[in-house]
N, C-alpha and C positions, 0 to 999 in steps of 0.2 A: 503494499499499499504506500501511499504518498506519506513519506515520513519526515521530510525536512523541508521547511519553508526557506528558500533562498532569496526571497524578496529582501532587498537591501534594507528597506524600512523596518521589516520585521526583525531582521538580523541585528540592526541597530539597537532596538529595544532591548534585545538580549544581551548586547554587548556594551551597553552604557552603564554609566554610575546610577542605578536605579535606587530610589527610596520608596519602596512599595508600602503605601500607607494603608493598614487595615483598620477596620473598626472606625474610630474617630480620628484616623490619620496618622497613627503611629508609623514610623519609618520601619519598612519591612525588610528583612534580610534572610538569607538562606544558608544551609550548609554547603561546604564544597561538594562538588560532584563525586569527589573520591570518597567522602564520608557516607555516601548512600550506598546501600547494599548493592552488590554487582548486578544482581538480576534487575535492578530498577534504574541503573545507570543511562542505558539507552533512552529511556523515557525522559529522564531528567535533562538529557541533552538536546531535547526538542526545544529549540532556543526561543521560539515565540510563544510558548505555553507556559503560564504560571498558574499552578494549582494551589489554592489556599483554602485552608480549613480552620478557621479560627485565628485569633490574634497571634498567639505564640507560634503557631506553625507557620503563619505567613511571614513572621519576622524571620525565621530560620530560612525559609525557602529562597529568599532574595539575597541572602548575604554573599553568596558566590557570584551572583550577577553584579553586585556592586563592586566587589574587589576585582574582578576579572574584566570589568568593562572600560570603555573609553568615553570621554566627554562627560558632561554634567547633565543629567536628566533625572527628574523626580517623577513619581508615578504614584497613583492610587489604584489599588486592585481590589476587585470583589473578594469578600471572605469566602464565598461559595457561589456557584452559578445562581443568578438571580437574586443576589444578596450584596448590594453595594452598600458602604458604610453610612451614606447619607441619602435622604430623598432627593436632595438638591446637590447638583454636581459641584457648583460654586462653593457651597458651604463644606464640602469635602476638601476642596483645593486649598481653602485658606489655612489647613493645617500644615502645608508644606512650607519649608523655611523659604522666606522671600516672597511669599504669595499672600496678598490680601484681597479682600473682595469689596465690592460695592453693593448695596442693598436697595431693593425696591419693594415697597409694600412688606417689609420685614423679612424678605428672603433674599439670598445671594443671587445676583443677576449677572455681573461681570467681574472680571478679575484684574488685579494689578500685580505684576511680577517685577521685583527688584526695583520698585518705584515707578515703573512705566505703566501707565493707565491702560485701559481696555482697548483703546484705539492703536496701541503700540504692540498688541499681541495678536497673533494669527491663530485661529481655531480651525482645525481640520478635523474631519469625520472619517475614520479608517483612511487617514492620509490624503483624503480629498478636501479641497478648499469649499466651504460652505457658504451659501448666501445668507443674508440676514435682512430683516426688515422691522421698521419700527415708525410710529407716527408721530412720536414726540408730541409737541403741543398742537398738532393738527393744522398749522398755519405756516409752516415754514419748511424748506427742502430737508430731506433726510440727511442726517449728519454722520452718525457713527457706523463704522465697519463692525463694531463689536458684536460678537455673538452673545445672544442672551441665553445663559444656561437655564434660566427659568422656563424655557420651552421644552426642555427634555426631562422626562422621568429617568430614574437610574436603573430600573430593574433589568434592562437588556445590555447595560453597560459592564463590560468586563474590566476595563482599565481606563484611566485618564492619564496621559503622559504629558509632562511638562519639559520641553527641550530648552534649557537655559543657554546652552552653547549650540551654535549652528554648525552644520556639516553640510557638504555639497548636496547630498541626498535629501535633505530636509527642505520643504517648501519654504521659501522666504516670504517676508511680509511682517515679521514680528521682531522688532528690536528687543523688546522685553523677553519674549519667548514665543515658541511655537507650541500650542496645546493641541494634542491629538486625542480624540475620543475613539476608543475601540469598543465594538459591539461583539456579542457572543457569536461564535462561529461553530456550528454543530460538529464538524469534523475534527475540531480542535479539542473536543471533550466527547469521545465516542460513547455510544450507548444512550440509554434513556435518562434524561435529566428533566424534571419538572418541578415547578413550584407554584404555589397560590398563596397569596397574602391579603389579609384584611387589616385595615387600620382605622381608627377613629381620631380625629384631629380637634383639639379644643385650643383656640386662640383666644388668650386673654385680652387682646387689643379690641375686640368687638365692642363697640360702643353702646349697643342696646342689649338685645337678647344674646346670650352666649350659646350658640349651637355647637353640637358635635358634628362635624362633617366627615363623610366617608372617603376612603381611598381603597382601591382593589387593584391588584396586579396579578399577573400570571406569566409563566413561561414554560414553553414546552420545547425540548430539543431531543431528536433521536437520530439514530443512524441505521441504514439498511443495507442489504446486499454486501455483507462482510465488511461493513463500515466504509463502503464506496459512496453511497448516497446519504447525504445529511439534510435534515429540515429543522429549522428553529422558528418558532413563533412566539413573539412577546406582545403583551397588551397591558395597558395600565390606565386607570381612571382616577383622578385626583380632584377633590372639591375643597376648597377652603374659603372660609369667611373670616374677615378681620376688619380692623379699623385703624385710622390715623387720627390722632390729636396732635396738632402742630400749630405753632406760631410762625408767621412769616413777616418778614420786613424787606421791602424794596428800597434801594438807595440810589441817590444821585451820584455822579462821578466824583472821584476824589479831587477836591479843590485845595489849592495853597491859600494860607490866610493873608497873602499879599494882596494889595490893590489891584493886581493885574486880573483877578478872577471876580471882582466885585459886581461886574455887570452880567455874570453867569445867572441863569435862573436856577434858584436854589442855594446860591452862595449866601453866607451869612451878611445881613444888612450892615452897612458901614455908616459912620456919622455923616449926616448930610443927605442920605439917601431917603426917598420918599417913604420907605417902610422901616425906618431905624427908630427904635423906641428905647434903645440903651439896654435892652434885656438880654445881653450875651455875657454870661459869667465865665470869666477865665477864658477870653476870646483867644482861639489859636493864633500863634504868632506868624509872621509874614512867611516863614519857611516851613511851618507846620501843615501837615496834610490832614484833611478832615472831610467827612461825608455826611450829609443830611438825609434823614429818611424821606421817602417819596410816598410810600403807602404802607399800611400794616394791616394784618387781620389775624383773627383766630380761625383755624380750619378744622372741621370735624368731617372726616371721610369714611364711609363705609365701602368695602370692596368685596367682590364675589368673584373668585377665580376658579375656573374649571380647566383642567388640563388632560388631554387625551393623547396617548403615544401608542404606536404599534410598529412592529418590525417583522418581516418575513425574510428569511434567508435560505436559500437553496444552494447546496454544494454537491458536486459530483466529480469523482475521480475517473476519468475516461480510462487512464492507464495509471500505473504506479508513478508516472512522472508528469501527468497532466491533470490539473484541477481547475474546474471552472466554479465561480461563485456568482450567483444573481441575488441581489438583495434590494428590498424596497422598504423605506423608512418613512413614516408619517408622524407628524406631531401637530397639535392644535392646542393653543393656548388663548383662552377667552376670559378677558377681565372686564368687568364692569365696576366703575367707581362713581358713587354718588357723594359730591362734596358740597358742604355748606360752609360759608364763611360770614363772619362779622368784621367789617373792616371800615378804614378811615383812609381819606386821601389828603395830602398836603399840597396847598397851592403856593406856599412860600410867600405869604403876604405879611401880616404882622405877626412875628415869632419872637418867642423867648427860649433861651437854651443855656445849657451849662456844659463844660468841657474838661476833660482830663488834661494833663499837661502833654505836650508834644514830644518828639517830632511827628508822631501819629497821634492825633487828638481823637478821642472817642466820646460820644455824647453821653452825659448823664441823664438828661431829659431833653425833649424838644416839644414845645408847646406852640400852636398857632391859634390866633384869635379871629373870629369872623363876625359879620352881621349875622349869617346863617350858613351853615354847610350841612351835609347829610351824614347820617350813619347808614352804612350799606349792608343789608343782608343779601347774599348772593347765593346762587346754586349752580352747580356745574355737574354735567353728565359726561363721563368719558366711558365709552363702551366700544370696544374693539376686538377683533379676533385676528391672531397671527397663525398662519398655517404653512407647514413646511412639508414638501414632498421631495423625495430623492429615490431615484432608481439607478443602480449601478450594476456593472458587469466586470468580472475580473477573470482572466485566464492566466495561469502560472504553469510554466513548462520547464521542467529540468531536461534540457536537451541531452546532456550527458553528465558524468560525474564532475565536470568543470563548468559548464556553461548553464545558466539558467536565465530565462526570459520571462517577462511579464507584461501583460497588456491590461490597462484599466481605463474604464470610461464611465461617466456618469453625467446625468442631467438632474439639477436639483433646483427648486424654487422655494422662495420665501414670499409670502404675501400678507399684507395687513389691510383690513378693511374694517369700516364702522359696522356695528351690529344692532343699530337702533335707527328709528325713523327721522331722527334730527341730525345726525352727522357724527364725526369721529370725536369732536371736542366741542361741546357746546355749553353756553353759560347764560343765565338770566340774573338780572338784578332787581332788588327792590329797595326802595329809599324813603326816607323822612328827613326833610331840610329842618331839623330841630336843634342842631348843635351849634353853640356859640364859641366853644373852646375845646380843643382836643390835644391829648398829650400822650407821648410814649416815655415811660421811665425804663432806663437801661441799666439800672444798678443792680439788677438780679439776673439769674440765668434766664428767666422767662420775661420778655418784653411786657411791661405792664401797660395796656391801652386803657385810657380813661377818657371821658367826655363830660362836658358841662352843658346842661340845657338851660338856657335863660332867655332874657329879653322878650318874654312872652311867646316864645316858639312852641310849636307842638312838640310833644314828648316823643322822642325818636325811638323810644323802647316800647311805646304803646302801639300794639298791633292795629288798632282801629284807625291809626293815622298812616299806615303802609300803602305804598302804591308801587306798581311795577315800574322799572326804568329800562335800562338799555338791554340789548340782547345781542348775542354773537353765536351763530351757528356755522361751525367749520366742518368741511367735508373733505377729508384726505384719504388718500389710498397710496400704497407703495408695493411695488413687486420688484424682486431681485431674482435674476435667473442666472445660473452658472453652468456652462457646459464645458467639461474638461476631459481631455484625453491624454493618456500617459502611456509611454512605452519604456520599460525598464530592463536592465539585466545585469548579470554578475558573472565574472569569469575567474576561476581559481587556478593559480599556477602551481608548478611542482618544485619551485626553488625559492630560496629564502630572500631574494632581493625584493620581490613583490609577492605577497601571499594572494592577493586578489585584487580585481578592480571592479568598480560599479559604475554604471553609465545609464544615461536615460534622457528623454525629451518629453516635453509636456506642452499642450496648447490649452488655454483657458480664455473663454469669452464670458465676461461679466457684464450683464445689461441690467441696470438700475432705472426704473421708471417710478416717477411719482407724480401725483396730480392733486391739486386742492383748489377749493374755492370756498367763499364765505358770503353769508348774507347778514347784515347787521343794521340794527336800528339804534342810532345813538342818542336816544332819549333819556339821558342820564338824570335830567331834571324830573322825570316822571312821566307816566303815561295815564291820562285819565284822573279819576278821584278815588279816595279811599272807598267809596261806595261801590266801586266797580270790583272790589276784591273781597270776597267773603272771609270773615275773620277765621273761620275754621280751616281755611287753606293753610294756616301756619300753625306751627307747634313750637312751643317754648322749650329750650333745652339749656340746662345750667352748663357753665363753662369751668369755673375754678375746680371742680371735682375731676374734670378730664385731665387735669394737669397735676394732680395730687403728687405730692413729694418733690416737685420742682420750685426752687426759690422764686418767690414773686406771685405764686398762685394763691397765696394767702392774704395778698394786698386788698384791703377793703375798696380800694379806688378802681380795681380792675373790672371791666365789663363782666357783669354776673351772669350773663346768658345771651342766647340770640334765638331768633325764630327761624326754624327751618321749615322748608316747604317741598311738597312733592313736585319735581321738576316737570313731569309729563303734564300734570294738572294745570300748573300755572302757564305752561307754554301753550296748551290748548285754549286757555281763557285768553291769553294775550293775543293769540292768532284769531280767535273768533271776534274780539272786540276791536283790535287794532291793526291786524294784518301783519304782524311782525314777520311772517314767512311769506305771505302772498304779495305784500307790498312793502318790503324792507327799504330802509333808506339807502342802503348800499347792497349791490349784488343782486342776482336773481336765482330764485329757487326752481327746481324742477316742478313742472306743472302739478298742482294738487299735493305737494309735499313741502316738508321744511328742509330737504336736502339741497344744499347749494349747488348750483352748475359749477363744475370745475373749470375754471378759466386760466389756470396755470397748469401746464404740462411740461414736465422736465424729463430728460433721459441722458444718462451718463453710459457710455460703452467703453469698457477696457478690454482690449485685446493683448494678451500676454503670451509669448512664447519663451520657453526657457529649455536649457540643456545643462546636463552636469556630467563631470567625470570624477572619479575619486579612486585613489590607490591606497591599499591597506597592507601593512607590513609589520611582521613581528621580527625582532632581531635581538642579539645578545649584547647586553651592556653591564660590564663589571660582573660577568658571570651570572647575570639574571635576565629574564625576558622583559623586553620593552616593546611598546607598541606605537606605531606612527601611522597616522591616516592624514593624507593630503588630498585636497579636493578643489575644484573650480566649478563655479556655477554662473551661467550666463542668463540674463533676464532682459527682455525687451517688451516694453509696454506702449501701446498707442491709445490715446484718449480722445474720445469725441463727446463734447457736452453740448446739449441743445435745450433751448427754452421756448415754449410757446406761451405767451402771456399778454393780458391786457396792459396798455400803457396809460398812465394818468393824463387826463386832459383838463382838469380844473380842480378847484379847491373850494371847500365850504367851511364856515365857522360855526360849529354846531353847539358849543358850550363856551364858558368863559375862557378856558385855556386848552380847548380841544378843536382840532382842525382835521378835516378828512379830505381825501382825494376823490374825485370822480374819474371814471375810467372809460376808455373807448369800448364800444360794443364788440369790435373785431380784434382779436388778439394778433400780434406780430410774432415773427419767428427770429430767434437768435442762435447762432452756432459759433463755437469755438473749439480749437483742437490743441493738442499737446502730445509729446512723446518724450521717452527717456529710455536709456538702456544702462545696464551695469554688469560688470565682471566681478564676481564675489568670491575671493579665496577662503579656504578654511584649513586649518592645521590642528590636529589633536595628537598629543603625545602623553603617555603614561609609563611609570617606572616603579618598580618595587625595590627600594634601596635596602630593605631588611625585611625579615619575615614579619607579617601582619601589618606592615606599613606600605602605604601606596601614596605616590604624588602624581599630579596631573597638571598639564598646562594646555591651553587651547587658545587659538587665534582665529578670529573670523571677521567678515564683513557682512552686514545685513542691512535690509531696508525696510522701511514702513512707508506705505503709500498714503497720501493725504486723505483726509476724511472727505466724504461726498459733498458736504456743503462748502468746502473749500474749493471744489471743482465745479460747481454749478454755474450755468450761464444765466444771464438775466440779473435784474436788480430786485431785492426785497425791500419794500417801503415799510417803515414802521408806522403803524397807524394806531392812534391818531398822533399827528405831530403838534408841537407846541409853537407858541407865539415866537419864542426865542430860539427854536431849534427844530429841524427836520432831519430825521436819521434814516439811513438805509444801509444795505450791505450787498455786496456782490462776490462771486467766486473768481477763481483763476484755474482754468484747466491746464494751463502751462506749468503748474508747479512740479518741480522735482520732488521726489520722495525723500524723507529723511534717510540719511546714510550714517551707519554706526560702525565704528572700528571697536572689536570686542576683544579683551584679553581676560583670561580666567587661569587662576592657579588655585589648587586645593591639595590638602594632605588628609589621609584618613588613617586612623589607627584602630585595628580590630583586636582588641585586647581580650575578648572572649568570643566563644562561638556565636553568641547572639547579642553582643554589645560593642559598641564603637563610639569614637569620637572624631569628628571632622571639623576642619576650618577651611574656608575658601575665601578668596578674594576675586573681585571682578572689577573691571574698568571698561567704560564705554566712552568713546569720543563721537559725538553726534553733530553731523554737518546738515546743511540745508534746512535749518530750523525754520518751522513755519510760525509766524506770529500774525498779530493783527495791527495792520497800519490804517491810517485814515486819510482820505483826501476829500476836499469840497468841490462839489460840481454844482454850477449854476443851472437850474432848470428854467430856461427862459419862458416856457409857455405855461409855467405854474406861478402863481402869485400868492402873496400873503395878505389876507384881507385886513390883518391888524397893522399893517405897515403900508400906508398910502394916503391919498388926499382925504378920504372919508374919515380915516382914523386921526389924522391931523386936525380936521375940523372939529372932531369930538374932543380932543385934548385942548383946543383952543377954547371951546365952549365950557368945558367942565374943569379945566385946570390941569396942571402938569402931574398932579397926583391922582388922576382918574384911574380906576382900576380897569382891567380887561373886561369884566362884566359890564361896568358902566359905558365903556367905549362901544362894546358890542350892541348894548340896548339903544344907544344914540343912533347908531348906523341903522338899526332895525326901524327906528322911529322916523328918521329923516331921509332915508334913501330906499324907499319901498321897491323902487325898480331894479334894485341890485340884490334881490333876496330869491332864494329857491322856493319851491312849493311849500316846504315846511317853515318858511319865514326865516331862514338862516342866510347870513350874509355870503355872497359869492365872491371869490377873488376876481378882481378887475384888471384890465390891461395896464392901468396907471398904478397898480400897487407894485410893491418890491418884489422881485422874483425870489423863488425859494431857492435857498442854497442847501443842498443835501449833503449833511455830513456822512460820508460813505466809508464804511469799514470794508477793507479788503484783505485777504490774506497775502502776506508778504514772507519771502525767504530771507534769512539772515546769513551774512557771509562768515560769521564767526563760528568757531567749534565750541561745543559745550561739552564739558567733561562730567562723567557721573561714575561714582565708584562705590564699593561697599564691601562688607565683610558678612559672611554667612558662617555661624557657628552651630553645630548640632551635636547632641549627645543621646544616645540610646542606652539604657541599662536594664537588663532583666535580672532580678534577684534570685538566681539559681532556679530551683524547681518550685518555688513558693507560689508561682503564678501571678506575682506582682511585677509590674514593669513601668518605666517612666521614660518619656521622650521630651526633650526640651531643645528648642532651636530659637535662635535670635539673629535677626538681620539688621545690620546698620548700613544706611545709605548717606551719600553725601554728593553734593554737586556745586560747581562754581558758577552755575547757572540759575539762580534763584530770583524769585520776585522781590523787588525793592519797594516796600510799602510806603516809603518816604517820598516817592516820585508821584507827581499829580498824573491825572488821566491822560493829559496831553503828551505824556512820554511814552513812545512805544517800547513794550516790553516782551521778552521771550522767556518762557519757563515751561517746564514739563509737569503737568498735573500729576498727582498721584505719589510724588517721591516722599517716602516716610520710613521710619524704622518700624519693625513688627516682630512679634515674638509669639511663641506657642509653648504651653505646658500641658502635657498629656499624661495622665495616670491611668492604669487599667489593673484589673485582676480577673483572671479566669481559672476555671477548672474544667473538668469534662462536661459539666452541664451549665455552668454559670458564668456569665461575663458582665462585668461593670466597667464603665469608662467615664472618665470626666475629662473635659478639654477646655482650657482657657485660652482665648485668642485675643491678642492685644495689638492695636495699631496706633502709632503716634499721629499727632496732628499733620495734616497734609494739605497742599494747595489742590483744590478741586476744580478751579477754573481760573484762567487768566484774563486777558483783555484789559480794558481801561479800568475795570473795578474788580479786582480778584476776589475770591471767596475761599475759605478754608473749612475743612471739616475737622472738629476737634478730636483729641485723643478719645479713643473708645476701646473697651475691653468687654468680652461677652464669655459667660460660662455655659457650656452645654453638657448634658448628661445623657447616659444610655445605660440600659441594663437589659439582659435577655436570659431566658432559661430554656434549655433544650430537653425534650422528653425522648424517651427511647423510640417512640413511634414515628419520628420525623417531624413532629410538631415543636415549634419553639414560640414562646410568648415574649414580648418585649415592651418596653416603654422608652420614650424619648422626651428630653426636655431641651428646648433652644432658648437661650437668653433667660435661664431660670431666675436670675436676679433682677430682671426687668430693667437693664441699663438704658439710659436715655442717650439720644444723640443731639449734637448741637453744632452749628456752623456759624462763621462769622465773616465779615469783610476784613478791611485793613486792621481794625481794631476789634478786641474781643467784645467791646460794647456795641459794635456794629453788628448785632445779631442778624444773621440771614435766616436761620430756622432753628427752632427748638421743638424737638419731637419727644413725645412720651413713648417710652419703651415698655414693652410687655412680653411676658413669657408665651411660648407655644408648646403645648404637650401633645403627646400621641401615645396611644396604647394599641397594640395589635397582636396578631398571631400569624404564623407561617407555616405551611405544610410543605414538606420536601418529599417527592416521590422517588 
């Protein structure tokens, strides 16, 4: 039968430095092949097969692979077929040294490796490049290439490999790492293997009723005709409900305290200005950077996630030397989020504030006084489905004892669509203009939002005063399709100069399509009267208890609650009475629906060809074996980016400081192109200077391609724009990819059969760094209604201190012929043209250096059943974000760079297993640009326990974030809170039957 897989990628897995993490991610090792009984040695030498039965067994099984391998690769393997250690693959990956995860709705969704975020890591599926789709906010081009691990269940996964050092045979695209997901193959585990599992999940984050939701999974694998034919089928269904309680603050850009910024909208008032009232305590100095809040809210969100996975694999050995594999993989992840917020908006008129000392000054409080402004209760519905389909064919042929050839092809798609009748991301506002003063206090972890109702204004917290206001219905879709063909081979020599060579070619077509449109009614001042909105449409929900345990939640000045509403009921009411779908102020809906016509269509096509050659050699050095692998990989990519979109043809002044564009009915077409090619060398060396000690060195060059939003054609206009600024962004398909030169050194000491200590150093020098630049372009056909003859007349009549609202009202009253059908002023030819402040991705000529240390220790305490694993990763860079620079200075930085650590302890015997894992990540930059934001230090404790009965039944329990740790982010200063999120535990209990 077909006994050995000579696929270079499969052989690489067996020949690399593997940390096979079992259970909660403990690093796994194996006995030497020589220590295995003679009758089992042939089976043990099947290089691409790892059989794991429990934690301790899997630890020993991989020790030989680690010691004898080359390069730096970590992995997580299944304890047994159909039994991966974590339900979510990303949550397993975070146990590996140097790997951290980002979370979405309380689950791991993407990974950061050695400080390089998700967009710097390439994810492959059985060695194949996979498409990805996401809708984001529903009104902007897709950006991330990052694969969302939340789309895949783990039952059919046999291993996840993290290639930290690159070799010629590894697909390039990840500066941080290449992550390969391996699925179950029936001929790799001959005979009948079957499991079925049931689980109930209880998520404490649920805001209202706490339901127990089900998960069910099954796997069947069997071989026939003397193990020549193999069939495996896996399927899973997962349902989870949860909630999010979070405070959010939006910020203006970072200003300097110098007079140079005094005319910026949002800058602190200075003596002599119209809005100066002396209310700035400890004013930031001329060289101090500060930022003021733009808006803030408390958010309560309920989510419902359903995930379906399935895979069918057929394998057949035509002869002892020819194996064919056909596989089909399907996944569907459907998420619905109902979000409610209570929020305020700052117009930066009459303000008081207090500040910490510089050079980066943080606010202690920020207060604004009005004649009247509103307290907004908003609702949003995000309901989307991501669906992935992949069909592949593989043919492996051992031509003779020396030559093996392999052909692999697949077509894979990822598509995201809305699943409701309104769109992919939709929102409705309600309002009461009853606020005379609003404040945010930043002296606690939780921003404390408070309001004052006065001057005879209606009570904004009285439901009888509520009216509907603005609405936005976004309809976005995305589809990514990848067609890949690969031909690979390996040839073994019979002399010691070169042991073997690996070679191959590949062709990839990656086609990314996105489309979106929106309808919007910008009636933020309110639609109708309170009598139009039944009181029973709204439900009062308390707020402080949703943030229990966070400092600031016990402040009596905090908003004590808000009114939530059923989104569909309010949308239907506002459509029936005000036509927010059938007659929106902006955009057009599909007839008879609230789904916006998609007026912007974008497509990016990447055609990549690659070829590689790699030579492998073992030789004698100082009387001991040494291994040297030298390779070269060539990559050539052509990019075509096109956009079909409506162009703005006018402007309207819809609210005191809210301006909107009108658009042409017929869209226009834009096309841009780019190309690049790279020759990427790699060298791996390892040597055993003394018994039980191994040293390694690696050198490689790798690339990471620009994100999709950096490559998109056309301009994205930020809507609404303001009296003092209009913003937009555009892409650059001609960008070269990031290019990294990588060096790795490591040393490992195997001081016992199942224990070791290792220390590694890595260094990366990154070129073609992509940052965000800005240029101003004058849009001569678009004008600003607040800056022209009509506005000048208003200021002359009202005085130089006239507010925008007063100027707008003056124009409405005195220039009726310059208004639209809703009574809003329209931009006129005599008004000042719009100057669009446009951000664009730009490449930097300097080289950024990143380095780090990875330390790991694993120790098993004899035959007691106890074991411990600890790893710590230190990262450093000379290319960090400088918070003391204002937003006008273009800066480059890599998001995600941070230290991280894991501490894992476990105990097991023949029946019982218990594990505890603590994962920690230091503060890191989560986003750059003109106003950066950071996610603060975070640690999480997870627990697991199981008991195996003799009849193949096991029962288990799991706890995720059992201590309920909270998460917080900030801008330049820790008082510039970006978000504060309540943390809760997630529990599961279940049973599994193995046949």
